[in-house]
Every structure is written in C-alpha cells, then in structure tokens.
C-alpha positions as CSV (number, residue, x, y, z in Angstrom):
1,G,0.0,0.0,0.0
2,G,0.9,3.6,-0.4
3,E,2.2,5.8,2.3
4,E,-0.5,7.8,4.2
5,R,-0.1,11.6,3.9
6,P,-1.0,13.7,6.9
7,A,-4.4,15.4,6.5
8,E,-4.0,19.0,5.4
9,F,-5.5,21.5,7.8
10,V,-6.3,25.1,8.0
11,P,-4.4,26.8,10.9
12,F,-6.8,27.7,13.7
13,V,-5.7,31.3,13.6
14,D,-7.0,31.6,10.0
15,Y,-10.5,30.9,11.4
16,L,-10.1,33.7,13.9
17,R,-9.4,36.3,11.1
18,Q,-13.2,36.9,10.9
19,W,-12.7,39.2,14.0
20,E,-10.2,41.4,12.1
21,G,-11.9,44.6,11.0
22,A,-14.9,44.1,13.2
23,D,-15.9,46.9,15.5
24,C,-14.1,46.6,18.8
25,D,-15.9,45.5,21.9
26,T,-14.6,45.7,25.4
27,G,-17.4,43.7,27.1
28,E,-17.5,40.1,28.1
29,P,-15.4,37.6,26.2
30,H,-17.1,35.8,23.3
31,P,-17.5,32.0,23.9
32,V,-16.0,30.0,21.1
33,Y,-16.9,26.3,21.0
34,V,-14.2,24.1,19.5
35,A,-15.0,20.7,18.1
36,T,-11.9,19.1,16.6
37,N,-10.2,15.7,16.1
38,D,-6.9,17.4,17.1
39,P,-7.5,19.3,20.4
40,R,-3.8,19.2,21.3
41,R,-2.8,21.1,18.1
42,I,-5.6,23.7,18.6
43,R,-4.7,24.2,22.2
44,E,-1.1,24.9,21.2
45,E,-2.3,27.5,18.7
46,I,-4.5,29.1,21.3
47,D,-1.7,29.2,23.8
48,R,0.3,31.3,21.4
49,L,-2.4,34.0,21.1
50,P,-2.1,37.2,23.1
51,K,-4.1,37.1,26.4
52,D,-5.8,39.7,28.5
53,S,-5.4,39.9,32.3
54,G,-8.3,37.4,32.7
55,G,-6.5,34.8,30.5
56,N,-8.9,35.3,27.6
57,A,-7.4,35.2,24.1
58,V,-7.4,38.6,22.4
59,V,-7.7,38.7,18.6
60,G,-8.0,41.7,16.3
61,E,-6.4,43.7,19.1
62,C,-9.6,44.1,21.0
63,H,-11.9,41.0,20.8
64,K,-11.7,38.7,23.8
65,L,-12.4,35.1,23.2
66,R,-13.0,32.3,25.7
67,F,-12.5,28.8,24.2
68,V,-14.7,25.9,25.3
69,F,-13.6,22.4,23.9
70,S,-15.9,19.6,23.0
71,P,-15.5,16.5,25.2
72,V,-15.0,14.4,22.0
73,E,-11.3,13.9,21.7
74,K,-11.4,11.7,18.7
75,S,-14.0,10.5,16.2
76,V,-15.0,7.0,16.8
77,H,-16.2,4.9,13.8
78,L,-17.7,1.6,14.5
79,L,-16.1,-0.1,11.5
80,D,-12.5,1.1,12.3
81,D,-10.1,-1.8,12.9
82,D,-8.4,-0.1,15.8
83,V,-11.6,0.8,17.7
84,E,-12.2,-1.1,20.9
85,H,-15.8,-2.2,20.6
86,D,-16.9,-1.0,24.1
87,C,-20.6,-0.3,23.8
88,A,-20.6,2.2,26.6
89,A,-17.7,4.2,25.1
90,L,-19.3,4.2,21.7
91,H,-22.6,5.4,23.3
92,R,-20.8,8.3,25.1
93,A,-19.0,9.2,21.9
94,N,-22.2,9.2,19.9
95,V,-24.0,11.4,22.5
96,A,-21.1,13.8,22.5
97,A,-21.0,13.9,18.7
98,I,-24.7,14.7,18.6
99,A,-24.2,17.5,21.1
100,D,-21.4,18.9,19.0
101,L,-23.7,18.8,16.0
102,M,-26.5,20.7,17.8
103,I,-24.2,23.3,19.4
104,S,-22.6,23.9,16.0
105,A,-26.0,24.1,14.2
106,K,-27.4,26.6,16.7
107,S,-24.3,28.8,17.0
108,D,-24.2,32.4,15.9
109,T,-21.3,31.6,13.5
110,F,-20.0,28.2,12.3
111,V,-16.5,28.0,10.8
112,G,-15.0,24.8,9.7
113,G,-15.9,21.5,8.2
114,G,-14.3,21.6,4.8
115,R,-15.8,20.2,1.6
116,D,-14.7,16.7,2.5
117,S,-16.3,16.9,6.0
118,N,-19.6,15.0,6.5
119,F,-19.9,16.7,9.8
120,G,-19.5,20.2,8.2
121,R,-22.1,19.3,5.6
122,L,-24.6,18.2,8.2
123,V,-24.0,21.3,10.3
124,R,-24.7,23.5,7.2
125,I,-27.9,21.6,6.4
126,F,-29.1,22.0,10.0
127,R,-28.1,25.7,10.1
128,T,-30.2,26.2,7.0
129,A,-33.1,24.0,7.8
130,V,-33.3,24.2,11.6
131,N,-32.4,27.9,12.1
132,N,-34.8,29.0,9.4
133,F,-37.7,26.8,10.5
134,P,-40.8,29.0,11.3
135,R,-41.5,29.2,15.0
136,R,-44.6,27.4,16.0
137,G,-47.4,29.4,17.8
138,G,-46.1,32.9,16.9
C-alpha cells in the first residue's frame, strides 16, 4: 500500500481572522466552542495567542475570546479496525458527537468542516433548515 499523507488542515488562527476589521468591543469575552479531532494542536495554537489579564485570548487587538472544547477527543467509527468495541464508550462518543452537531448548528457563527467533511455538511444543512424553520405558535 501507499504511504498515508497527513491530512491538510487550516491553521486555527485563520478561522479567527473573521474578527479582524470588526468593531471593537470591550465587554465580556465571546465564547467559542471548538469541536476538533486534534484538540492538542488547537490548544497549542490558542496558547500562542495574546491574552488579557483574565486569561482570555485577544484577537484583532480588541476582541476577547473564551474557548470551550468539545468533550469528544477523537472521532469513533464503529467499523474502524483499531476501535475497541466497548458499547458504553461508543454510546458516550455518539451522544457527545450529537451534542457537537446541535451546538454547532445553533451557534451564531460556524466556521469549519471543509468540503470533505460530512460533519460540516450536516451542520450546514441543520443551520439552513433548523435555524430558518418557522417558529410554532407565533
């Protein structure tokens, strides 16, 4: 077989560029929910960002961000050869993945999930269908 190439990724700081040029705010930090298969790499990138006195990341010179990480550390696929088939672990992973999906679908802004990402496609579908669904009773 061929040698596996490492998956190409967009640096996390590129996602944060959306704050550049936005009007400055000095209020509470914006919560940013991070769902990733590589939390170690993302945490390293966040650690390199400038911080305010409260430990919040500061981007665009004036926007404070507080990062909250998904509890899902790694995607679990039932058919993967290296997955321990522990039903309780698979159940926890599935519940956490559904939570990631719902949080991402209802967020103010969603960034991520490239063209090859089934998760990203599903989030975009939910953001379009669920967020635009007429409210019942008024």
